[in-house]
N, C-alpha and C positions, 0 to 999 in steps of 0.2 A: 363819632370818633372820640376816643378817651382824650382827656386833657393831659394825661401823663403817659410816659412810654418807658420801656426798659433800655438801658445803655450799658455798654461795657466800658468802664472809665479806668484810666491809669492815673494814680494820685502823683506820680513822680517818676523820675529815672530809675530803672532797675530791671531785675529779671522780670519777663512778663507775668509769671504766675505769683510773683511776690507783690506786684504793684496793681494788678488788674482787679477790679471789683464790679459786681453788678449793681446798678443804681436805678432808682426811679427819676426821671426828669421831666420837666414840663415839654410837651410836644411844641417844637418851634413854629413861628409864624413866617410865611414867605412875605418878602417885601418886593417892590418893583423889580421886574427882571428875574424873579426867583420862582421856583416851585417847591412845594412840600412833596417829597416822595416817601411812600411807605416802603421800607426795604423788604425784599423777599429773600435775597441771598447775597452774601458779601465774603469774599475770600480772605483767609489768613495767609498773608504772603510772609516769606522769611524777612523781607525789607520792613513790613509792618512791626515785626518783633524787634528788629534792630532800631527802629525809630525809638521805641520804648527803652531800649538799653543805652540810648544816646550814642549809637554808632553808625548813624546814617548821616546823609548830606544835609539834613535840616532838623531843627528841634522845634517841637510844638511847645505851646505854653501849657503848663501842667496846672491843674488836672485837665486831662484830655481824653475825649472819646477815642478809642483805638480805631485802627483801620484807615490808612491814609492813601488809599489806592482806587478802589473801584467797587461797585455794586450794581445790582438789577432791582428794580422795584416798580411800583405804580404811582402815577401822579394822584395825589389826594386833593391837593389844592394849588392854585395858582395866584401869584401875587398881582397887584394892581397893574393893568395895562399890558399884560403878557398876551401875545397873539401867537398862532401856529401851533399850540399844544393844547391837548384836552385832558381834562381829569379822567382818571381810568387807564390812560395809556401806559403801556409798559415801556420802560426806558432803562438804558444804561446810564449810570452816573459816573463820568470820569472825574474822580475826586482826588486825583493827583495834585498836591499843592504846587502852584507855579512858582518858581524861583528865578527872578524876584517876583513877588506877588502877594495877594492877600492870603489870609488863612483860610483853609477849607474844612468843611465839616467832616468829622470821622464818620466812617460808614458802619462801625460796629454799634448800631442803635436802630430802633425800631423805626423811627421817623427821621429824616434829614432834610434840610434846606439847601438847594444848590442852584447856582446861576443857571438859567436856561441854556446859556451857550455850552454848558458842559453836559447837556443831556442829548442822548441819541435814541430815537425810537427803535423799538425791537420788533421785528416781523414775527408773525404768529408761528412760523416754522422753526424758529430758533429757541432752544430751551433756555430756562433760567441758569442752568449749570454753564452753559457755554456764554450766554450773555454777561454773566457776572464776572467772566474772565477775559473779556475783550479788550480792556482799555489800558492794560499794562503790557503783558508779554507779547501778544499778537502785534500791538501797535509798535512796540520796540522793534520787533522783527521787520515789519514793514518799513519803518523809518530807517533803520540800518542799511537794508539792501537797496531801497529805491530812493532814498533822500539823502542820506548822509554820504553814501558811496556811489549811488546811481550806477550800480553795476549793470552792464549791458549784456544781452544774450550772447552766449558763447564765450564771455569773459570769465576766467576763474574767479571763485571767491574762496578764500581760505578763512576758515573758523575754528576756534577753540571751544571746548566744552559742548561738543556737538550733541551730547546726550542730555544736556540740560533742557528746560522747557523752551527758552528762547532759541536754543540751538537746533531743536527739532522743527520748530516753526520756520527757521530760516532755511533748512533743508527743503521743507515742503514749498515754501514760496519761491525759492530759487529754481526748483524743478519746474513749477508752474511758468516761471519767466524765462525758462530756457537758459539759465545760468549754471554751469557746472560747478560743483562744490568739492573742496578738499576739506575733510572734516577730521579734526583732532580729537581724539578720545584717550582717556588714560587707562582703561580695562579692555583687555582682549575680548572678553564676553560682550561688549558693546558694539564691536565692529560690524557684526552681521545685523543688529537691530538698526543701525544707521544706513547700511546698504539696503535693507528692506524697506526704509522709509523713502529712499530715492537719493541718498548720498553717492556721488559718483566715485569718489575715492575717500578711503579712511585710513588715518595714520594713528597707530596705538603707541603712545610714548612709553608705555611699559617695556616694550622691546624693539622700538624702532627710532631711528635718528630723524627728528622732525625737519630739520634743515635739508638734509640729504635727500628724504623722501619727497619734499616739495620740489626739489630741483629734478628728481627724476621723473616726476609726474608731470610738471608744467613745461619742462623742456627749456630751450634757450629763451623763449619769450618770458618765462616766469610768471609770477602772481603779482598783479599790482593792487589787488583790493584785499582787505582782510579785516576781520573783527575779532576782538579777544575779550573774554571776561574771566580770565583766570589771573593774569598779571604775574609777577615774580619771573622766574627763569623761562616759563613757558612763553609769557609774553615777549620777552627778549628774543627768543628763538624765532617767534613769528616775524618780528621786525627784521631779524637777520635774514629770514627766508624771502623777504620781499625783493622784487625786482626794482632795479633803479626808478626813481620816481613813484614808487609805490606808496599807498595810504594804509594805515592801520588806525582803526577805531576802537578805543578801548572803552567798554560800557559796563565793566563790572570787574570784581576781583573775588573770586569764589573763596579764596584762601583767607580772606581778611575779615570776616564777620565777627569772628572772636579771636583774631590772630594778635599777638603781642610781639612777635618776631618782626623787626623792621625790615628784613630782607623779603618777607612775603607782601609787604605793603609797598614795594618798589618795582620798577622795570628797569633793569640795568641795561641801558642802550648804548651802543657804540657810536660815539661821537663821529669817528671817521666814516662809518656807514651813513649816518644822517647827512653829513656835509657832502661827501663826495659822490654819494648816490642820490642825494636830494630826496630822501624819504620823509613822509609826513606822519607823525604820531599825534592823535588828539583824541580827546574824550567825548563820550556822549552820556547824558544823564536825561531821562525823560522829564524830570521836573523842571529842568532848566529849558528843555525844548518847550514845554508848555508856558513857560515865562517869556519866551521870545516869539512864538508863533502866534499869528493872529487868531481870533475866535473862528473866523471862516476857515482858515487852513487846518486848524485843530479838528473841526467838525468834519471837513473833507477827508482827512486822514482816517478818522474814526469810522466814517461812512464806508470808506474803502475796505477798512479791516472787517467791518460788519458783513459786508457783501461777500468777502473772500471766505469767511466762516460759514455764512449762509449757504453758500455754493459748494461747500465741502472741499475748497482748495486748501484751507487751513483746518486741521483737526485739533480740538481742544478736548483733552482727556475729561471724562465726566468727573465732577467734583465729589467728594466725600461730605455728606451733609452731617452736621452737628447743630442741635437746638442750642441757642444762645446760653442756656444753663450749663450746657456741657463744654464751655469755652475751654476748660483745662485739657480736656481730651483733644480738642481741635488744635491746640497749641502744641501738645506732645506729637500729635500726628504731622504737623508742619515741620517739626524738627527731627522727625524720624528719618532714617536713611532712605534713599530714593524708593518711591512707591507708585510714581506715575499718576498721582492724583493730587489735587489741591484741596485742603479742607475748607468747607463752606459753612459759615454760620448762617442758619436759616431761621426765618421768622414766620414761616408758614408751612403747615403740613402738606399742603398741595405745591410742592416746589416747582414742578415742571410747568412752566407757562406756555411752552411751545411743544412741538411735535417731535423733536429730535433729543 
């Protein structure tokens, strides 16, 4: 093993292509409770880019290796006293920094050190492309449906941005669990896509009234569980559409990544509706979940997600590979209009470690 490695490093806050540079760094050494992982593939998430822009929920210390979410790789070495893992094993690294919690190593580098509690073994039948994308979007979908809201079979679930990565995963998971979904999209051409994926009902805000359509679909019992990642007026309409005693979990704000309009950064809620109909609106952020969940709970949730993907319950679109040297192309791909694939920075010509 070489003593040096390639790493994609941001020197400070700014536009990603202005601050990112390829560097050579020493290969880190694992300590007790840690493993050294040689990275095979790691995604470029929009949230990774917004961390660099200083527009996310946490700020790393600069200079920093980019990629603060997830990757797949093989264990190269184990720290003192580590048991239950073997060198050469393929693993997912859940590198999402816990808030509150210690710093986590960035994944946009050839080797990284991670706590063994953040490592999940990958079965042979699961591709590197799928494994590299397990620990953020599929995990978020599972936690929203099964943990945050505990939606029961036969109970309506209302969600916005159904065509997003998490939205599509929520549709698939809900169908598996017997949970009917009402899915909100903003383009008419997305309606049939969501229906084909398993969405029971689809509302297009381009030409339909969200509140009225929810009432028509759900009937007198209404909808008591909802998730939103749009915010603004759409988030407010979802809250208004809830039945008395309903719960809304807000996990994102798609319009806010480069937004300067304060109205897009807010959800104008009706106080009368919250008070007299005793509705609940609260947030969810994966980083804070990792900061409060025990290592055992986190590993159990990751294992459940891995099994759902391995069993084809959840389908992850194949990533688009980019060698690390082409990081500028990967960033441009990540910020292009919807393309259905996630850019993956790859460190190995033989990307697929599994059969799918």
